[in-house]
N, C-alpha and C positions, 0 to 999 in steps of 0.2 A: 424739296415740297412743289406740287404743282397746283395752277390755282383748281378752286371749287368748280363744281359743274351745276347747272343751274344759280346764276347770279345773273340780274334777280331775282329772285324766288319767291313762295308765298308759300307752299306744303315744306321741303324740303332741298337743303343741299349734300351734298358729299365733298369734305374734302379728302382727299386723297392721301395719306402719308407716308415715307417708305423708310425706316427704321433697319439701321444697317446694323443691330443688337439691341437685345432685350432696355424697354424705355420707359420711361413713367414719365408721360405725356398729359398733361395740360390744356384745354379750350374753353375761353371765359370772350363774353359779347360783352361791350360796354359803347354806350351811349354815346353820341359826339360831345357829348358835355364831360363824358370820363367817365358818366357812374358806370358803375358794373353791375347790366341787366342779368349775366345768367352767365355759371358754369356747365359748360355742355358735357367734358368727362374733369376729373380735378383729381390727379398725380394718379389715373390708373395705371397700372403696369401691362405693355404693352408688348409681344414678340416678334421678334425679325421680321421686313417682310415690309411689302406692300399693310395696308391699312385703310379702310372708308370710315370714316370720321361720320356719321348721318347727324345734320342740327336743322331740327324741329323748325317751321316759320309760326306754329299756329299759337309759341307761348310767347311770340314780338310784335308790338305794333310796326304800320308801316315803316318806311328810310331804312336811313344808314347808318351801318351798328359797325365797330372794330374787334375784329376774332383776333385777340392774342392766343398762339400759341404756342406755347414750352414744351420742347423734350426735351429729358435729363438723363443720363449715361454716366458711365465710365470716362467718355470722352469731352464729360462735361454739360453746361446748359445754352440748351439752344434756342434764342428768339423770332419770333418771325410775326408780322403782321398785318393784315389784310379785311380791307374794305367788303363787306355784303351790304348789299342793299333788297328789303324784304320786300316785296310787294304788296 
């Protein structure tokens, strides 16, 4: 996975995801204390190839968040965490 573009951001940021096959994708945002703030997408079935997932900063206060990206497909489950900053 590539790094999201526009980080820090206020309006929106884009998470580019390349999938080898059709997959179930979830992206959740957590505040620094570990409390879940927002589900961007929840077990959404996405086609193989490049996907751009847009996260809007309008629903979030300024600060640092952790984005947990989970991809599930026939190869298993893959999870990655990234820090994002909302101005």
